[in-house]
N, CA, C and O atoms as a DFTB+ gen file, in Angstrom:
440 C
 N C O
     1  1     -71.720      31.548    -129.858
     2  2     -71.561      31.521    -128.596
     3  2     -72.782      31.298    -127.169
     4  3     -73.330      32.282    -126.673
     5  1     -72.983      30.238    -126.798
     6  2     -74.335      30.785    -125.425
     7  2     -73.311      30.769    -124.584
     8  3     -72.203      30.256    -124.432
     9  1     -74.461      31.906    -123.820
    10  2     -73.878      31.984    -122.378
    11  2     -74.683      31.362    -121.183
    12  3     -75.888      31.125    -121.259
    13  1     -74.005      31.146    -120.203
    14  2     -74.990      30.989    -119.549
    15  2     -75.898      31.826    -118.241
    16  3     -75.081      32.319    -117.463
    17  1     -77.037      32.046    -117.904
    18  2     -77.336      33.639    -117.105
    19  2     -78.741      33.045    -116.498
    20  3     -79.223      31.918    -116.612
    21  1     -79.213      34.184    -115.826
    22  2     -80.349      33.886    -115.034
    23  2     -81.372      34.775    -115.690
    24  3     -81.137      35.816    -116.304
    25  1     -82.963      34.010    -115.394
    26  2     -83.978      34.819    -116.081
    27  2     -84.933      35.116    -115.013
    28  3     -85.556      34.247    -114.404
    29  1     -85.043      36.595    -114.771
    30  2     -86.281      36.457    -113.557
    31  2     -87.497      37.157    -114.155
    32  3     -87.533      38.328    -114.534
    33  1     -88.185      36.536    -114.176
    34  2     -89.699      36.722    -114.738
    35  2     -90.742      37.184    -113.398
    36  3     -91.099      36.358    -112.558
    37  1     -91.071      38.341    -113.367
    38  2     -91.975      39.070    -112.764
    39  2     -93.642      39.309    -113.358
    40  3     -93.992      39.973    -114.334
    41  1     -94.411      38.597    -112.492
    42  2     -95.419      38.968    -113.634
    43  2     -96.700      39.511    -112.364
    44  3     -97.137      38.859    -111.416
    45  1     -97.039      40.892    -112.791
    46  2     -98.034      41.922    -111.992
    47  2     -98.840      42.788    -112.559
    48  3     -98.879      42.982    -113.774
    49  1     -99.599      43.420    -111.641
    50  2    -100.113      44.635    -112.575
    51  2     -99.634      45.532    -113.037
    52  3     -99.015      46.298    -112.298
    53  1     -99.734      45.815    -114.550
    54  2     -99.382      47.263    -115.203
    55  2     -99.049      48.184    -114.522
    56  3     -97.947      48.730    -114.567
    57  1    -100.141      48.529    -113.667
    58  2     -99.832      50.246    -113.141
    59  2     -98.784      49.707    -112.151
    60  3     -98.997      50.197    -111.042
    61  1     -97.492      48.687    -112.156
    62  2     -96.638      49.052    -111.608
    63  2     -95.328      49.116    -112.113
    64  3     -94.288      49.270    -111.473
    65  1     -95.527      48.942    -113.687
    66  2     -94.569      48.929    -114.076
    67  2     -93.431      49.651    -113.967
    68  3     -92.339      49.082    -113.943
    69  1     -93.539      50.848    -113.897
    70  2     -92.622      51.949    -113.652
    71  2     -91.856      52.288    -112.596
    72  3     -90.953      53.123    -112.654
    73  1     -92.159      51.703    -111.666
    74  2     -91.414      51.030    -110.208
    75  2     -90.414      50.146    -110.497
    76  3     -89.247      50.322    -110.147
    77  1     -90.852      49.097    -111.190
    78  2     -90.466      48.144    -110.966
    79  2     -89.010      48.262    -112.219
    80  3     -87.867      47.845    -112.034
    81  1     -89.433      48.805    -113.179
    82  2     -88.729      49.307    -114.174
    83  2     -87.114      49.853    -113.047
    84  3     -85.968      49.405    -113.014
    85  1     -87.631      50.703    -112.468
    86  2     -86.800      51.433    -111.888
    87  2     -85.584      50.860    -110.921
    88  3     -84.382      51.126    -110.919
    89  1     -86.360      49.982    -110.113
    90  2     -85.589      48.826    -109.473
    91  2     -84.953      48.264    -110.043
    92  3     -83.919      48.012    -109.423
    93  1     -85.003      47.571    -111.721
    94  2     -84.828      47.000    -111.949
    95  2     -83.555      47.041    -112.243
    96  3     -82.673      46.227    -111.967
    97  1     -83.467      48.719    -113.217
    98  2     -82.077      49.730    -113.847
    99  2     -81.265      50.331    -112.688
   100  3     -80.201      50.880    -112.975
   101  1     -81.731      50.271    -111.194
   102  2     -80.794      50.637    -110.140
   103  2     -80.473      49.238    -109.296
   104  3     -80.369      49.265    -108.070
   105  1     -80.363      48.323    -109.873
   106  2     -79.713      47.151    -109.542
   107  2     -78.525      46.545    -110.526
   108  3     -77.854      45.514    -110.489
   109  1     -78.596      47.828    -111.542
   110  2     -77.548      47.062    -112.606
   111  2     -77.811      46.249    -113.790
   112  3     -76.902      45.685    -114.399
   113  1     -79.190      46.171    -114.167
   114  2     -79.666      44.984    -115.663
   115  2     -79.308      46.103    -116.415
   116  3     -79.285      47.314    -116.198
   117  1     -79.043      45.397    -117.332
   118  2     -78.563      46.136    -118.758
   119  2     -80.310      46.253    -119.399
   120  3     -80.633      47.297    -119.966
   121  1     -81.153      45.316    -119.271
   122  2     -82.074      45.301    -120.384
   123  2     -83.580      44.652    -119.444
   124  3     -83.443      44.309    -118.270
   125  1     -84.842      44.569    -120.098
   126  2     -85.510      43.625    -120.083
   127  2     -86.370      43.676    -120.881
   128  3     -86.117      44.543    -121.717
   129  1     -87.817      42.881    -121.159
   130  2     -88.906      42.623    -122.047
   131  2     -90.234      42.906    -121.315
   132  3     -90.423      42.518    -120.162
   133  1     -90.788      43.325    -121.748
   134  2     -92.444      43.391    -121.592
   135  2     -93.674      43.134    -121.597
   136  3     -94.320      43.961    -120.953
   137  1     -94.343      42.227    -122.117
   138  2     -95.377      41.664    -122.393
   139  2     -96.887      41.644    -121.904
   140  3     -97.175      40.979    -120.909
   141  1     -97.805      42.327    -122.555
   142  2     -98.964      41.687    -121.882
   143  2     -99.314      40.369    -121.723
   144  3     -99.103      39.587    -122.649
   145  1     -99.935      39.908    -120.454
   146  2    -100.180      38.861    -119.742
   147  2    -101.360      38.511    -118.978
   148  3    -101.572      39.377    -118.129
   149  1    -102.184      37.597    -118.956
   150  2    -103.389      37.514    -117.988
   151  2    -103.262      35.997    -117.697
   152  3    -102.344      35.386    -118.245
   153  1    -104.044      35.402    -116.944
   154  2    -104.572      33.742    -116.147
   155  2    -105.076      34.127    -115.131
   156  3    -105.883      35.019    -114.867
   157  1    -104.332      33.094    -114.335
   158  2    -105.621      32.906    -112.654
   159  2    -104.112      32.402    -111.878
   160  3    -103.126      31.680    -112.028
   161  1    -104.695      33.274    -111.049
   162  2    -103.735      32.522    -109.661
   163  2    -104.987      33.065    -108.419
   164  3    -106.215      33.153    -108.423
   165  1    -103.856      33.356    -107.394
   166  2    -104.467      33.406    -105.906
   167  2    -105.744      34.760    -105.951
   168  3    -106.447      34.911    -104.952
   169  1    -105.930      35.648    -107.147
   170  2    -106.664      36.865    -106.922
   171  2    -107.375      36.661    -107.908
   172  3    -107.968      37.656    -108.325
   173  1    -107.514      35.838    -108.373
   174  2    -108.632      35.234    -109.369
   175  2    -107.830      35.547    -110.617
   176  3    -106.641      35.800    -110.812
   177  1    -109.656      35.362    -111.941
   178  2    -109.038      35.590    -113.186
   179  2    -107.862      37.359    -113.744
   180  3    -108.214      38.518    -113.527
   181  1    -107.285      37.163    -114.050
   182  2    -106.687      38.545    -115.225
   183  2    -106.952      38.409    -116.464
   184  3    -106.918      37.307    -117.011
   185  1    -107.310      39.712    -117.193
   186  2    -107.448      39.573    -118.587
   187  2    -106.021      39.628    -119.131
   188  3    -104.928      39.624    -118.564
   189  1    -106.432      39.686    -120.580
   190  2    -104.468      39.280    -121.056
   191  2    -104.389      40.884    -121.602
   192  3    -103.295      41.170    -122.088
   193  1    -105.419      41.992    -121.588
   194  2    -104.795      42.967    -122.142
   195  2    -105.954      43.453    -122.946
   196  3    -105.900      44.544    -123.514
   197  1    -106.839      42.797    -123.003
   198  2    -107.640      42.553    -124.208
   199  2    -108.237      44.591    -123.757
   200  3    -107.955      45.310    -122.798
   201  1    -109.137      44.841    -125.049
   202  2    -109.911      45.809    -123.996
   203  2    -110.759      46.591    -123.532
   204  3    -111.837      46.370    -124.084
   205  1    -110.845      47.655    -122.560
   206  2    -111.373      47.349    -121.483
   207  2    -111.115      48.991    -121.215
   208  3    -110.103      49.540    -121.652
   209  1    -112.340      49.855    -120.298
   210  2    -112.154      50.920    -119.837
   211  2    -110.922      51.358    -119.303
   212  3    -110.695      52.552    -119.497
   213  1    -110.158      50.791    -118.752
   214  2    -108.863      51.361    -118.622
   215  2    -108.090      49.824    -118.636
   216  3    -108.516      48.710    -118.334
   217  1    -106.597      50.350    -119.189
   218  2    -105.590      49.675    -119.135
   219  2    -104.665      49.106    -118.187
   220  3    -103.758      48.274    -118.193
   221  1    -105.180      49.793    -117.456
   222  2    -104.140      49.339    -116.012
   223  2    -104.927      48.491    -115.275
   224  3    -104.842      48.601    -114.052
   225  1    -105.381      47.992    -115.552
   226  2    -106.389      46.288    -114.251
   227  2    -105.366      45.393    -115.399
   228  3    -105.645      44.265    -114.993
   229  1    -104.547      45.195    -116.353
   230  2    -104.036      44.271    -116.834
   231  2    -102.605      43.743    -116.050
   232  3    -102.284      44.171    -114.941
   233  1    -102.035      43.031    -116.594
   234  2    -101.035      42.089    -116.356
   235  2    -100.132      42.502    -117.059
   236  3    -100.361      43.222    -118.030
   237  1     -98.972      42.141    -116.720
   238  2     -97.658      41.965    -117.368
   239  2     -96.814      41.068    -116.871
   240  3     -96.763      40.559    -115.752
   241  1     -96.014      40.897    -118.021
   242  2     -94.977      39.780    -117.365
   243  2     -93.822      40.275    -117.750
   244  3     -93.810      40.185    -118.977
   245  1     -92.355      40.987    -117.189
   246  2     -91.460      41.137    -116.987
   247  2     -90.403      40.347    -117.312
   248  3     -89.915      39.729    -116.366
   249  1     -89.952      40.206    -118.296
   250  2     -88.048      38.850    -117.872
   251  2     -87.066      39.927    -118.026
   252  3     -87.165      40.837    -118.848
   253  1     -86.021      39.755    -117.107
   254  2     -85.314      40.082    -116.822
   255  2     -83.997      39.267    -117.199
   256  3     -84.104      38.294    -116.452
   257  1     -82.805      39.090    -117.928
   258  2     -81.783      38.317    -118.400
   259  2     -80.342      38.919    -117.831
   260  3     -79.698      39.797    -118.405
   261  1     -79.835      38.048    -116.161
   262  2     -78.847      38.353    -115.896
   263  2     -77.663      37.422    -115.753
   264  3     -77.727      36.194    -115.790
   265  1     -76.818      37.990    -115.624
   266  2     -75.228      37.134    -115.720
   267  2     -75.123      36.461    -114.307
   268  3     -74.602      35.351    -114.195
   269  1     -75.674      37.216    -113.122
   270  2     -75.762      36.228    -112.107
   271  2     -76.867      36.198    -111.354
   272  3     -77.900      36.851    -111.504
   273  1     -76.586      35.368    -110.496
   274  2     -77.749      35.030    -109.730
   275  2     -78.182      36.150    -108.756
   276  3     -79.318      36.625    -108.752
   277  1     -77.164      36.541    -107.916
   278  2     -77.634      37.452    -106.849
   279  2     -78.219      39.257    -107.244
   280  3     -78.674      40.211    -106.613
   281  1     -77.859      38.931    -108.650
   282  2     -78.819      40.347    -108.934
   283  2     -79.919      40.317    -109.272
   284  3     -80.797      41.174    -109.171
   285  1     -79.944      38.890    -109.881
   286  2     -81.902      38.516    -109.766
   287  2     -82.494      38.696    -109.050
   288  3     -83.549      39.322    -109.153
   289  1     -81.904      38.071    -107.748
   290  2     -82.530      37.361    -106.708
   291  2     -82.802      38.888    -105.906
   292  3     -83.856      39.111    -105.310
   293  1     -81.601      39.954    -106.002
   294  2     -82.060      41.416    -105.654
   295  2     -83.014      42.048    -105.719
   296  3     -83.708      42.481    -104.799
   297  1     -83.188      42.205    -107.305
   298  2     -84.668      42.402    -107.537
   299  2     -85.688      41.994    -107.521
   300  3     -86.665      42.740    -107.580
   301  1     -85.789      40.677    -107.434
   302  2     -87.231      39.932    -106.909
   303  2     -87.584      40.414    -105.326
   304  3     -88.530      41.047    -104.856
   305  1     -86.546      39.898    -104.815
   306  2     -86.767      40.298    -102.979
   307  2     -87.073      41.782    -103.170
   308  3     -88.276      41.975    -102.992
   309  1     -86.378      42.941    -103.482
   310  2     -87.641      44.447    -103.487
   311  2     -88.508      44.560    -103.743
   312  3     -89.406      45.051    -103.059
   313  1     -88.601      44.017    -105.184
   314  2     -90.323      44.067    -105.854
   315  2     -90.751      43.593    -104.704
   316  3     -90.697      44.355    -103.739
   317  1     -91.113      42.657    -104.577
   318  2     -92.101      41.279    -104.001
   319  2     -92.044      41.930    -102.365
   320  3     -92.949      41.536    -101.629
   321  1     -90.890      43.030    -101.691
   322  2     -91.093      43.442    -100.453
   323  2     -91.786      45.237    -100.751
   324  3     -92.191      45.960     -99.841
   325  1     -91.757      45.624    -102.263
   326  2     -92.343      46.914    -101.659
   327  2     -93.944      46.686    -102.714
   328  3     -94.822      47.501    -102.996
   329  1     -93.774      45.175    -103.088
   330  2     -95.358      45.165    -103.733
   331  2     -96.234      44.582    -103.587
   332  3     -97.411      44.932    -103.672
   333  1     -95.724      43.433    -103.302
   334  2     -96.948      41.988    -103.478
   335  2     -97.131      41.655    -102.520
   336  3     -97.186      40.425    -102.531
   337  1     -97.345      42.237    -101.133
   338  2     -98.482      42.284     -99.845
   339  2     -99.568      42.919    -100.485
   340  3    -100.677      42.482    -100.175
   341  1     -99.519      43.968    -101.412
   342  2    -100.765      44.833    -101.871
   343  2    -101.154      44.718    -103.396
   344  3    -102.196      45.233    -103.799
   345  1    -100.414      44.125    -104.127
   346  2    -100.783      44.383    -105.724
   347  2    -100.672      42.516    -106.205
   348  3     -99.886      41.812    -105.571
   349  1    -101.220      42.119    -106.933
   350  2    -101.129      40.724    -107.241
   351  2     -99.944      40.355    -108.367
   352  3     -99.786      40.820    -109.496
   353  1     -99.226      39.420    -107.693
   354  2     -97.920      39.408    -108.460
   355  2     -97.102      37.851    -108.140
   356  3     -97.421      37.221    -107.132
   357  1     -96.545      37.571    -108.636
   358  2     -95.085      36.316    -109.082
   359  2     -93.842      36.347    -109.544
   360  3     -93.925      36.879    -110.651
   361  1     -93.074      36.159    -109.389
   362  2     -91.394      36.362    -109.827
   363  2     -91.272      34.703    -109.471
   364  3     -91.688      33.942    -108.597
   365  1     -90.339      34.614    -110.848
   366  2     -89.843      33.261    -110.663
   367  2     -88.098      33.303    -111.042
   368  3     -87.580      34.374    -111.356
   369  1     -87.703      32.677    -111.007
   370  2     -86.357      32.679    -111.282
   371  2     -85.660      31.008    -112.485
   372  3     -85.848      29.866    -112.066
   373  1     -85.018      31.228    -113.695
   374  2     -84.793      30.024    -114.387
   375  2     -84.006      30.186    -114.833
   376  3     -83.692      31.375    -114.794
   377  1     -82.943      29.193    -115.671
   378  2     -81.423      28.633    -116.158
   379  2     -82.019      29.138    -117.443
   380  3     -83.177      29.032    -117.847
   381  1     -80.605      29.912    -118.188
   382  2     -81.081      30.333    -119.569
   383  2     -79.601      30.660    -119.700
   384  3     -78.666      31.146    -119.064
   385  1     -80.024      29.918    -121.337
   386  2     -78.571      30.462    -122.465
   387  2     -79.144      31.211    -123.374
   388  3     -80.221      31.071    -123.954
   389  1     -77.947      32.407    -123.489
   390  2     -78.387      33.600    -124.367
   391  2     -77.119      32.975    -125.315
   392  3     -75.940      32.734    -125.054
   393  1     -78.319      32.765    -127.106
   394  2     -77.785      32.768    -128.023
   395  2     -77.011      33.756    -128.177
   396  3     -75.945      33.220    -128.481
   397  1     -76.798      35.228    -128.162
   398  2     -76.692      36.069    -128.732
   399  2     -75.804      36.625    -127.832
   400  3     -76.003      37.776    -127.444
   401  1     -74.588      35.811    -127.326
   402  2     -74.048      36.870    -125.946
   403  2     -73.180      37.964    -126.154
   404  3     -72.816      38.752    -125.281
   405  1     -72.839      37.981    -127.433
   406  2     -71.962      39.141    -127.987
   407  2     -72.987      40.392    -127.503
   408  3     -72.436      41.366    -126.991
   409  1     -74.940      40.410    -127.690
   410  2     -74.884      41.355    -127.090
   411  2     -75.509      41.401    -125.652
   412  3     -76.244      42.216    -125.095
   413  1     -74.990      40.324    -125.300
   414  2     -75.191      40.183    -124.104
   415  2     -74.146      40.885    -123.131
   416  3     -74.285      41.713    -122.231
   417  1     -73.146      40.288    -123.618
   418  2     -72.210      40.556    -122.621
   419  2     -71.085      42.255    -123.000
   420  3     -70.135      42.669    -122.335
   421  1     -71.568      42.734    -124.003
   422  2     -71.597      44.240    -123.990
   423  2     -69.824      44.028    -124.178
   424  3     -68.925      43.337    -123.700
   425  1     -70.023      45.183    -125.269
   426  2     -68.389      45.310    -125.805
   427  2     -67.501      44.889    -125.003
   428  3     -67.262      43.835    -125.592
   429  1     -66.680      44.874    -123.941
   430  2     -66.013      44.764    -123.384
   431  2     -65.632      42.688    -123.140
   432  3     -64.655      42.095    -122.683
   433  1     -66.888      42.230    -123.681
   434  2     -66.449      40.526    -123.492
   435  2     -67.802      39.979    -122.401
   436  3     -68.790      40.520    -121.906
   437  1     -67.129      38.472    -122.373
   438  2     -67.692      38.048    -121.320
   439  2     -66.442      36.989    -120.492
   440  3     -66.712      36.432    -119.428
């Protein structure tokens, strides 16, 4: 059974990962996914995690599924306020359907 959800996507610099995860956890999200990312934006081209002298210069994409829009907005607002003036990054929100809803909803159900 599918369950509607919101997917918050944050693309930013890898060196921010631990701090952003703390914000996600503090907001009450139950999990997230992190993958290497690369591309081009207002702050020029970034590598996609290819070997370099330091991988702190690479980008990541963090995906967070939430069951309510308010939690996703809260996370996004906090990340943007703390980091996006000084570091490259973007956050966007997508509608999603969780197909393994029994895992998403937890033991108490949906």
